[in-house]
C-alpha positions as CSV (number, residue, x, y, z in Angstrom):
1,M,-8.2,-8.3,22.5
2,M,-10.3,-5.7,20.9
3,G,-9.8,-2.2,19.1
4,K,-7.0,-0.3,20.1
5,E,-5.0,-3.1,21.9
6,F,-5.4,-5.3,18.7
7,V,-4.1,-2.4,16.6
8,F,-1.1,-1.8,19.0
9,V,-0.2,-5.5,18.7
10,L,-0.5,-5.5,15.0
11,A,1.7,-2.3,14.8
12,G,4.1,-3.7,17.0
13,L,4.5,-6.7,14.9
14,W,5.2,-4.8,12.0
15,L,7.7,-2.9,13.9
16,V,9.3,-6.1,14.9
17,W,9.6,-7.3,11.3
18,R,11.1,-4.0,9.9
19,L,13.5,-3.5,12.9
20,G,14.4,-6.9,12.8
21,E,15.3,-6.6,9.0
22,L,17.4,-3.5,10.1
23,A,19.2,-5.3,12.8
24,L,20.1,-8.2,10.7
25,L,21.6,-6.2,8.0
26,D,23.5,-4.2,10.3
27,I,25.2,-7.7,11.8
28,H,25.7,-8.8,8.2
29,C,26.5,-5.9,6.1
30,G,27.4,-3.2,8.7
31,L,24.8,-0.8,7.0
32,L,21.6,0.5,7.8
33,Y,19.7,1.2,4.4
34,D,18.2,4.8,4.3
35,R,15.1,3.3,2.3
36,L,14.6,0.8,5.2
37,V,14.9,3.5,7.9
38,L,12.8,5.7,5.9
39,I,10.0,3.2,5.9
40,V,10.1,3.0,9.5
41,A,10.1,6.8,9.9
42,L,7.0,7.3,7.7
43,S,5.2,4.3,9.4
44,A,5.3,6.6,12.8
45,V,2.2,7.7,11.6
46,Y,0.8,4.4,13.2
47,P,1.3,5.4,16.8
48,W,0.1,8.8,16.1
49,L,-3.1,7.7,14.7
50,L,-3.5,5.1,17.6
51,G,-3.3,8.1,20.0
52,M,-0.3,6.4,21.6
53,N,1.8,9.8,21.0
54,S,1.0,13.5,20.2
55,L,2.6,15.2,17.2
56,D,4.6,17.3,19.1
57,D,5.9,14.1,21.4
58,M,6.7,12.4,18.3
59,L,8.9,15.0,16.8
60,A,10.6,15.6,20.2
61,G,11.2,12.1,20.6
62,G,12.8,11.9,16.7
63,L,14.8,15.1,17.5
64,F,16.0,13.7,20.9
65,G,16.9,10.1,19.5
66,S,18.9,11.4,16.2
67,G,20.3,14.6,18.5
68,L,21.8,12.4,21.0
69,L,23.4,9.9,18.8
70,W,24.6,12.9,16.1
71,G,26.1,14.3,19.4
72,I,27.9,11.1,20.2
73,R,29.2,10.5,16.5
74,W,30.4,14.2,16.4
75,L,32.4,13.6,19.8
76,S,33.7,10.1,18.9
77,R,34.7,11.2,15.3
78,G,32.8,8.9,13.2
79,G,32.8,6.0,15.8
80,M,29.0,5.7,15.4
81,G,27.8,5.4,11.8
82,W,24.9,7.8,10.2
83,G,22.7,4.6,9.9
84,D,22.5,4.6,13.8
85,V,21.7,8.4,13.9
86,K,19.1,8.2,11.3
87,L,17.4,5.1,12.8
88,A,17.4,6.6,16.1
89,G,15.4,9.5,14.8
90,A,12.9,7.2,13.0
91,I,12.6,5.1,16.2
92,G,12.0,8.6,18.4
93,L,9.0,9.3,16.0
94,W,7.6,5.8,16.9
95,L,8.1,6.0,20.7
96,G,8.2,9.7,21.9
97,V,10.6,11.3,24.2
98,K,9.9,9.3,27.3
99,L,10.2,5.9,25.6
100,M,13.0,6.9,23.4
101,V,14.8,7.6,26.6
102,M,14.2,3.9,27.9
103,A,15.1,2.6,24.6
104,L,18.5,4.3,24.2
105,L,19.3,3.5,28.0
106,L,18.6,-0.3,27.3
107,A,20.6,-0.2,24.0
108,F,23.6,1.5,25.6
109,L,23.4,-0.8,28.7
110,L,23.1,-3.9,26.4
111,G,25.7,-2.9,24.0
112,G,28.2,-2.1,26.8
113,I,27.7,-5.6,28.4
114,V,28.2,-7.5,25.2
115,A,31.3,-5.3,24.3
116,L,32.7,-6.0,27.6
117,G,32.2,-9.6,27.3
118,L,33.5,-9.8,23.7
119,L,36.5,-7.7,25.0
120,F,37.4,-9.9,27.9
121,G,36.2,-13.3,26.7
122,R,37.1,-13.6,23.1
123,G,40.2,-11.3,23.1
124,Y,38.7,-8.6,20.9
125,S,40.5,-5.1,20.8
126,C,39.1,-1.9,21.7
127,S,39.2,-0.9,18.2
128,A,37.0,-3.6,17.0
129,R,33.8,-2.4,15.4
130,I,30.4,-3.6,16.9
131,P,27.4,-2.6,15.2
132,F,25.0,-0.4,17.4
133,G,21.8,-1.2,15.5
134,P,20.9,-4.3,16.9
135,F,21.2,-2.9,20.4
136,L,19.3,-0.1,19.3
137,V,16.5,-2.3,17.9
138,A,16.6,-4.5,21.2
139,G,15.9,-1.4,23.4
140,T,13.5,-0.2,21.1
141,L,11.3,-3.3,21.1
142,A,11.8,-3.6,24.8
143,A,10.5,0.0,25.2
144,Y,7.7,-0.5,22.8
145,W,6.1,-3.6,24.3
146,F,6.9,-2.7,28.1
147,G,7.9,0.8,28.6
148,R,4.5,2.5,29.4
149,E,4.2,0.3,32.2
150,C,7.7,0.6,33.4
151,W,7.6,4.5,33.2
152,Q,4.2,4.5,35.1
153,W,6.0,2.1,37.7
154,Y,9.0,4.7,37.9
155,E,6.6,7.7,38.0
156,G,4.7,6.0,40.9
157,L,7.9,6.0,43.0
158,L,8.5,9.8,42.5
């Protein structure tokens, strides 16, 4: 590994560390701390400096991620926390629009599967609170590491 690939891996490992920390906090405390989310948002300068995203793609990704989750929060009357909205914005800055779409699709798919499993397997009620942060983190990491290749494959089908 040389040059950009090496830095891509280093930035990815840093993202794994920070997002993993947030996912564990959300599981154990039900909170995504603003300071930790802000660190992720500010560190989005790494992919920009690496040339992975343009500035307008980063901003569009942040607006798309936070805007979509804000809309869900508003429609559900608080069913989703503000931490998830802010984290989606920070992640969107890292990924850009295309990979943010992929990350959110994976997060909702994984979250839905786990929620159905808990609902039918353990007898959880529909009113049980399940933190969304860990699913958002899982979708993000999958999109970061494999999303570009998946997106190229998908565009090749069109």
